[in-house]
C-alpha positions as CSV (number, residue, x, y, z in Angstrom):
1,M,-14.7,-0.1,-16.6
2,P,-16.3,2.9,-14.6
3,A,-18.6,5.4,-16.2
4,P,-16.7,8.3,-18.0
5,Q,-18.5,10.7,-15.7
6,V,-17.6,8.4,-12.9
7,E,-13.9,8.1,-14.0
8,Q,-13.9,12.0,-14.2
9,E,-15.0,12.4,-10.6
10,V,-12.6,9.5,-9.2
11,R,-9.8,11.6,-10.9
12,R,-11.1,14.8,-9.6
13,H,-10.9,13.5,-6.1
14,L,-8.1,10.8,-5.9
15,R,-5.3,12.6,-4.0
16,Y,-8.2,13.3,-1.5
17,N,-9.6,10.0,-1.4
18,I,-6.2,8.3,-1.2
19,T,-5.0,10.7,1.9
20,V,-8.3,9.8,3.9
21,N,-8.2,6.3,3.2
22,L,-4.8,6.0,4.3
23,L,-5.3,7.9,7.6
24,D,-8.2,5.7,8.4
25,G,-5.9,2.6,7.6
26,A,-3.5,4.0,9.9
27,A,-5.8,4.9,12.9
28,F,-7.3,1.3,12.4
29,G,-3.7,0.1,12.4
30,F,-2.9,1.8,15.6
31,G,-5.8,0.5,17.4
32,M,-4.9,-2.8,16.1
33,G,-1.7,-2.8,17.7
34,F,-2.9,-2.8,21.4
35,S,-4.9,-5.5,20.4
36,S,-3.1,-8.0,18.2
37,F,-5.1,-11.2,17.3
38,S,-1.5,-12.7,17.0
39,T,-0.2,-11.4,20.2
40,F,-2.3,-9.7,22.8
41,I,-5.5,-11.7,22.6
42,P,-3.8,-14.6,23.1
43,I,-2.1,-13.3,25.9
44,F,-5.5,-12.3,27.3
45,L,-6.8,-15.7,26.6
46,S,-3.7,-17.3,28.4
47,R,-5.1,-15.8,31.8
48,M,-8.1,-18.0,31.4
49,T,-6.9,-21.1,29.3
50,S,-3.7,-22.9,28.3
51,S,-5.3,-24.8,25.2
52,A,-3.7,-24.1,21.9
53,I,-6.6,-25.3,20.1
54,L,-8.5,-22.0,21.5
55,F,-5.3,-20.2,20.6
56,G,-5.6,-21.0,17.4
57,L,-9.4,-20.0,17.4
58,V,-8.5,-16.3,17.7
59,P,-7.2,-15.8,14.0
60,S,-9.7,-18.3,12.8
61,I,-12.5,-16.3,13.8
62,H,-11.4,-13.3,12.7
63,N,-10.4,-14.6,9.4
64,T,-13.8,-16.9,9.3
65,G,-16.1,-13.4,9.9
66,W,-14.1,-11.6,7.3
67,M,-14.7,-14.0,4.5
68,L,-17.6,-16.2,5.5
69,P,-20.2,-13.1,4.7
70,Q,-19.1,-11.5,1.8
71,L,-20.7,-14.0,-1.1
72,L,-23.8,-13.5,0.8
73,T,-23.9,-10.2,0.8
74,A,-22.6,-10.2,-2.9
75,G,-26.4,-9.6,-4.4
76,W,-27.3,-6.6,-2.2
77,V,-23.7,-5.0,-2.8
78,A,-23.9,-5.4,-6.6
79,R,-27.3,-3.4,-7.0
80,M,-25.4,-0.3,-5.2
81,R,-24.9,2.8,-7.0
82,K,-23.2,4.1,-3.8
83,Y,-21.3,1.9,-1.2
84,K,-20.1,4.3,1.5
85,G,-23.3,4.3,3.5
86,S,-23.3,0.5,3.8
87,V,-19.7,0.4,4.9
88,L,-20.1,3.1,7.4
89,F,-23.2,1.5,9.2
90,M,-21.9,-2.0,9.1
91,T,-18.1,-1.3,10.1
92,V,-19.5,-0.1,13.6
93,H,-19.8,-3.7,14.0
94,E,-16.4,-4.2,13.8
95,R,-15.2,-1.8,16.7
96,L,-17.9,-1.6,19.0
97,P,-16.9,-5.4,20.3
98,F,-13.7,-3.6,21.7
99,L,-15.4,-1.6,24.1
100,G,-17.2,-5.0,25.1
101,L,-13.6,-6.6,25.9
102,A,-12.8,-3.5,27.8
103,L,-15.7,-4.3,30.1
104,L,-14.8,-7.7,30.4
105,A,-11.5,-7.1,31.0
106,W,-12.6,-4.8,33.9
107,F,-14.8,-7.2,35.6
108,L,-12.4,-10.7,35.1
109,P,-11.3,-11.0,38.5
110,G,-15.2,-11.3,39.4
111,V,-16.4,-13.7,36.8
112,S,-15.6,-17.4,36.2
113,R,-12.8,-18.3,33.3
114,Q,-15.3,-20.3,31.8
115,F,-17.4,-17.5,31.7
116,A,-15.1,-15.1,30.5
117,L,-13.6,-17.5,27.4
118,V,-17.3,-17.8,26.3
119,L,-17.8,-14.2,26.3
120,T,-14.7,-13.2,24.8
121,F,-15.2,-15.7,22.0
122,L,-18.7,-14.2,21.0
123,L,-17.0,-10.6,21.3
124,L,-14.6,-11.9,18.8
125,A,-17.5,-13.8,16.5
126,W,-18.9,-10.5,16.6
127,Q,-16.0,-8.2,15.8
128,G,-15.1,-10.8,12.6
129,L,-18.6,-10.9,11.3
130,G,-18.8,-7.3,11.5
131,A,-15.7,-7.0,9.3
132,G,-17.1,-9.6,6.9
133,F,-20.7,-8.1,6.7
134,T,-18.2,-4.4,5.7
135,A,-15.9,-6.3,3.5
136,N,-17.4,-6.5,0.0
137,A,-18.8,-3.3,0.2
138,W,-15.8,-2.0,1.3
139,T,-13.7,-3.9,-1.0
140,S,-16.3,-2.5,-4.1
141,L,-16.2,1.0,-2.4
142,I,-12.0,1.1,-2.8
143,A,-12.3,-0.6,-6.1
144,K,-14.4,2.0,-7.5
145,I,-12.5,5.3,-6.3
146,I,-8.9,4.2,-6.8
147,P,-7.9,3.5,-10.6
148,A,-7.2,-0.2,-11.7
149,D,-3.6,0.7,-12.4
150,L,-3.0,2.2,-8.9
151,R,-4.9,-0.7,-6.8
152,G,-1.9,-2.6,-5.9
153,T,-0.1,0.4,-4.7
154,F,-3.0,1.8,-2.5
155,F,-3.2,-1.2,-0.7
156,G,0.2,-1.6,-0.1
157,A,0.6,2.0,0.8
158,Q,-2.3,1.6,3.5
159,A,-1.3,-1.9,4.7
160,S,1.9,-0.1,5.2
161,A,0.3,2.7,7.1
162,A,-1.7,0.5,9.2
163,N,1.6,-1.7,9.9
164,T,3.9,1.0,10.7
165,L,1.3,2.1,13.6
166,I,0.4,-1.5,14.2
167,S,4.2,-1.9,15.3
168,V,4.1,1.2,17.5
169,G,0.6,0.2,19.0
170,S,2.3,-3.0,19.8
171,V,5.6,-1.8,21.4
172,L,3.0,0.8,23.7
173,A,1.2,-2.2,24.5
174,G,4.4,-4.4,25.7
175,V,5.0,-1.5,27.8
176,L,1.9,-1.0,29.1
177,L,1.1,-4.8,30.0
178,T,4.7,-4.3,31.9
179,R,4.1,-1.1,33.9
180,V,0.5,-1.2,34.4
181,S,-1.2,-3.7,37.0
182,D,-2.9,-6.8,35.7
183,R,-6.1,-5.5,37.1
184,F,-6.3,-2.8,34.8
185,N,-3.8,-3.4,31.7
186,F,-6.2,-4.8,29.2
187,T,-8.8,-2.7,30.0
188,L,-6.5,-0.1,28.9
189,L,-5.6,-1.7,25.9
190,F,-9.1,-2.5,24.8
191,L,-9.9,1.1,25.6
192,L,-7.2,2.6,23.5
193,T,-8.2,0.1,20.4
194,F,-11.7,1.4,20.8
195,A,-10.8,5.0,20.8
196,C,-8.6,4.8,17.5
197,L,-11.2,2.7,15.7
198,I,-13.4,5.6,16.1
199,A,-10.8,8.1,14.7
200,S,-10.7,5.1,11.8
201,W,-14.5,5.7,11.1
202,V,-14.5,9.5,10.9
203,F,-11.4,9.3,8.2
204,L,-13.5,7.0,6.5
205,A,-16.6,8.9,6.7
206,M,-14.8,11.3,4.5
207,T,-14.5,9.4,1.6
208,R,-15.6,11.2,-1.5
209,E,-17.6,8.8,-3.8
210,P,-19.2,9.8,-6.8
211,E,-22.7,7.9,-7.4
212,D,-22.7,5.6,-10.3
213,R,-25.9,6.6,-12.5
214,E,-25.1,4.7,-15.6
215,K,-24.6,1.2,-13.5
216,T,-26.9,-1.7,-15.2
217,I,-29.0,-3.2,-12.2
218,P,-31.6,-5.8,-12.8
219,E,-34.7,-5.1,-11.7
220,K,-35.1,-8.0,-9.5
221,Q,-32.4,-9.6,-7.7
222,L,-31.6,-13.1,-8.5
223,P,-30.4,-15.9,-6.2
224,F,-26.8,-15.5,-5.7
225,W,-26.0,-19.0,-6.5
226,K,-27.0,-18.4,-10.4
227,G,-24.4,-16.0,-10.8
228,T,-21.8,-17.7,-8.9
229,R,-22.2,-21.2,-10.6
230,T,-22.0,-19.2,-13.9
231,I,-18.5,-17.9,-13.0
232,L,-16.9,-21.0,-11.6
233,R,-18.3,-23.0,-14.5
234,R,-16.6,-20.5,-17.2
235,D,-13.6,-19.0,-15.7
236,G,-11.0,-21.7,-15.0
237,N,-8.5,-19.4,-14.0
238,F,-10.2,-17.6,-11.2
239,R,-11.0,-21.3,-10.1
240,W,-7.4,-22.1,-9.8
241,F,-6.9,-18.6,-8.0
242,L,-9.4,-19.7,-5.2
243,V,-7.9,-23.2,-4.9
244,A,-4.5,-21.3,-4.4
245,R,-6.1,-19.1,-1.5
246,I,-7.5,-22.0,-0.1
247,F,-3.8,-23.7,0.4
248,S,-2.3,-19.9,1.6
249,Q,-4.6,-20.3,4.6
250,V,-2.9,-23.7,5.8
251,A,0.7,-21.4,4.8
252,L,-0.5,-18.6,7.0
253,A,-1.7,-21.0,10.1
254,G,1.6,-21.6,11.7
255,F,2.4,-17.6,12.1
256,A,-0.9,-18.0,14.9
257,F,1.4,-20.0,17.1
258,Y,4.9,-17.9,16.9
259,I,4.3,-16.0,20.0
260,I,2.6,-18.6,22.3
261,Y,5.8,-21.1,21.1
262,C,8.4,-18.6,22.2
263,I,6.8,-17.9,25.8
264,R,6.6,-21.6,26.3
265,R,10.0,-22.7,24.8
266,F,12.3,-19.7,25.4
267,D,10.5,-18.1,28.2
268,M,10.0,-14.9,26.3
269,S,8.5,-11.5,28.2
270,D,5.8,-9.6,27.1
271,L,7.7,-6.7,26.0
272,T,10.0,-8.9,24.0
273,A,6.5,-10.6,22.4
274,G,5.7,-6.9,21.6
275,I,8.9,-6.4,19.9
276,L,8.6,-9.5,18.1
277,T,5.0,-8.4,16.7
278,A,6.4,-5.2,15.9
279,T,9.3,-6.9,13.5
280,L,6.0,-8.6,11.7
281,T,4.7,-5.1,11.3
282,I,7.8,-3.3,10.6
283,G,8.5,-6.0,7.7
284,Q,5.2,-5.6,6.3
285,I,5.5,-1.9,6.4
286,V,8.2,-1.9,3.7
287,A,6.7,-4.9,1.9
288,N,3.5,-3.8,1.2
289,P,4.0,-0.8,-0.6
290,L,6.8,-2.4,-2.7
291,M,5.0,-5.6,-3.2
292,G,2.2,-3.7,-4.4
293,W,4.0,-1.6,-6.7
294,A,5.6,-4.5,-7.8
295,G,2.3,-6.6,-8.6
296,D,0.8,-3.5,-10.5
297,R,3.6,-3.9,-12.6
298,W,4.7,-7.0,-13.2
299,G,2.0,-8.8,-12.6
300,H,0.3,-10.0,-9.2
301,R,0.6,-13.7,-9.6
302,R,4.6,-13.3,-9.3
303,V,4.3,-11.8,-6.1
304,M,2.0,-13.9,-4.3
305,I,4.1,-16.9,-5.5
306,L,7.0,-15.2,-3.8
307,G,4.9,-14.5,-0.8
308,A,4.0,-18.4,-0.5
309,C,7.5,-19.3,-0.7
310,S,8.4,-16.8,2.3
311,A,5.7,-18.4,4.4
312,A,7.1,-21.6,3.6
313,L,10.9,-20.7,4.8
314,S,9.2,-19.0,7.7
315,C,7.4,-21.7,9.2
316,L,10.8,-24.0,8.8
317,L,12.8,-21.5,10.1
318,A,10.6,-21.3,13.4
319,C,10.4,-25.3,13.6
320,T,14.3,-25.4,13.5
321,A,15.0,-22.3,16.0
322,P,17.4,-23.1,18.4
323,S,17.0,-19.8,20.4
324,L,14.9,-16.6,20.2
325,A,16.7,-14.8,18.0
326,W,16.0,-17.0,14.5
327,F,12.1,-15.7,15.2
328,Y,13.4,-12.4,14.1
329,P,14.0,-13.3,10.4
330,A,11.3,-15.9,10.6
331,M,9.0,-13.1,11.2
332,I,10.4,-11.0,8.3
333,L,9.1,-13.8,6.1
334,A,6.1,-14.3,7.5
335,A,5.5,-10.5,6.6
336,L,5.9,-11.6,3.1
337,G,3.5,-14.3,3.4
338,N,0.9,-11.9,4.8
339,V,1.6,-9.4,2.2
340,S,1.2,-11.6,-0.4
341,V,-2.0,-13.4,0.5
342,W,-3.9,-10.2,2.1
343,T,-2.9,-7.4,0.2
344,I,-1.7,-8.7,-3.0
345,G,-4.5,-11.2,-3.2
346,I,-7.3,-8.5,-2.8
347,A,-5.6,-6.4,-5.7
348,M,-5.7,-9.6,-7.7
349,M,-9.0,-10.5,-6.6
350,V,-10.9,-7.4,-7.8
351,G,-9.0,-7.5,-11.2
352,F,-11.6,-10.6,-11.9
353,G,-14.6,-10.2,-14.0
354,R,-16.7,-7.0,-15.1
355,E,-17.6,-3.8,-12.8
356,E,-21.0,-5.4,-12.1
357,E,-19.6,-9.0,-11.1
358,R,-17.0,-7.5,-8.9
359,P,-19.1,-8.4,-5.6
360,V,-19.6,-11.8,-6.6
361,Y,-15.9,-12.3,-7.6
362,V,-15.3,-10.9,-4.1
363,G,-17.8,-12.8,-2.2
364,L,-16.3,-16.2,-3.9
365,S,-13.2,-15.4,-3.5
366,N,-13.7,-15.1,0.5
367,T,-16.6,-17.2,1.1
368,L,-15.7,-19.9,-0.4
369,V,-12.3,-20.0,1.2
370,A,-13.8,-19.6,5.0
371,P,-13.6,-23.2,5.5
372,A,-10.0,-23.5,5.5
373,A,-9.7,-20.2,7.4
374,I,-11.8,-21.9,10.1
375,L,-10.1,-25.0,10.0
376,A,-6.2,-24.3,9.1
377,P,-5.6,-22.7,12.7
378,V,-8.1,-25.1,14.6
379,L,-6.0,-28.0,13.1
380,G,-2.9,-26.5,13.9
381,G,-3.7,-25.9,17.4
382,W,-4.7,-29.4,17.6
383,L,-1.3,-30.7,15.7
384,A,0.2,-28.4,18.3
385,D,-1.7,-30.0,21.2
386,T,-0.8,-33.5,20.1
387,A,2.2,-33.6,18.4
388,G,4.0,-30.4,19.2
389,Y,4.3,-26.9,17.8
390,R,6.8,-28.2,15.3
391,A,4.3,-30.3,13.5
392,T,2.2,-27.7,12.9
393,F,5.2,-25.2,11.5
394,L,5.7,-28.3,9.3
395,A,2.3,-28.5,8.0
396,A,2.1,-25.1,7.3
397,A,5.4,-24.9,5.4
398,A,4.0,-27.6,3.2
399,G,0.5,-25.5,2.8
400,G,2.9,-22.6,1.2
401,L,4.9,-24.6,-0.8
402,V,1.6,-26.0,-2.6
403,T,0.1,-22.5,-2.6
404,A,3.3,-21.3,-4.9
405,A,3.0,-24.5,-7.1
406,I,-0.1,-23.8,-8.0
407,L,0.2,-19.9,-8.8
408,F,3.1,-20.9,-10.8
409,F,1.8,-23.9,-13.1
410,L,-2.0,-23.3,-12.9
411,V,-3.0,-19.6,-12.2
412,R,-2.5,-17.3,-15.5
413,D,-1.2,-13.7,-15.4
414,Q,-4.0,-11.0,-15.6
415,P,-3.3,-8.3,-18.2
416,I,-2.0,-5.3,-16.4
417,E,-3.7,-1.8,-17.6
418,P,-1.3,0.9,-18.6
419,P,-0.5,3.4,-16.1
420,Q,-2.6,6.7,-15.6
421,R,-1.5,9.4,-14.4
422,L,-2.5,11.5,-11.3
423,P,-4.0,14.7,-11.6
424,E,-1.6,17.6,-12.1
425,A,-1.0,20.2,-9.6
426,S,-2.7,22.9,-11.8
427,E,-5.9,20.8,-12.1
428,P,-9.0,21.6,-9.2
429,A,-7.6,21.0,-5.8
430,S,-9.0,18.4,-3.8
431,I,-8.1,18.8,-0.7
């Protein structure tokens, strides 16, 4: 639990912080709608290669960059009394690469495909690592300024705001791809992304974070592996949670190939690709706040089980789809799967351990899962190249069922703290 003085400051600025961080998520989501890792980045790559393995590397690089560095930064983050300054500095590195992609798209006709591919993946790696070095401090910041009984609801609402704007951005991107010449369209998309991410940074910078002067910080930072070994040895429930997160990466791997599969199997247009992506994000818009609210009240584990089963069913539908229309319900089920792994998974993750241990738990929850995040999409691409996309979808469905089984039989519910009231209108205004 945070110190009483910190808790008082958190409550005083709660509405304001919720507002600016929802705006941060909305602006970030609008930008990412123009440069979706599951839709428009693969379409951009398809101008340079036809390799399914390379298409699978796109979400793999992003997920790995997000997860891998978090344990390495845990000791550094755990010693902070305020997180915002580090978040603002590090998050620049997940935004600048889109300016680089815009420049690459502009010069693409004049460079070799091989060089363009290498440079594209270097920029994607920079973006992913920038997100990863930001992630632990950002997660700790949100866990600090949002009370425990509201975290699931907040993460769901923020993700819903982001996905609302992602869907708008995706449709607009599809329109721009069809109406703007191939010479300029991706340059425009990446520039729009960059502009929106700058706006997102401004809203994030407006967050009011109290300094925790009562937090116990050791004089000397211990090697990070000592704390991690202690946690992994004593907390069996957390160990099984990690195993479930590892298999969840397999469950989500199939989603990365839906768009390319539809283009190749059903000759889907760029505009339809944008609409199909919007279906996924609209599903997440609805699912995020509802599943977050349900997790706060009935347990995040139960909601994650529902999402894992939904991911498995989505992949089974994609595997057996006789027409493009089947991918609309598949995308809705994929939305439930994505929400359960990312939004609900984060809300459950920050509930483990004490305040001073949280960065280590967050780091473990992501860094140890990073190898699965790397391998699952790549192996999915290898399966698609060697045995067909349906084999990839079947493997992902199996991953979803295993995830659900582990959560159901081996992971225990975390205690749910009683809800606390929001500040009344008569209290000092925060905005």
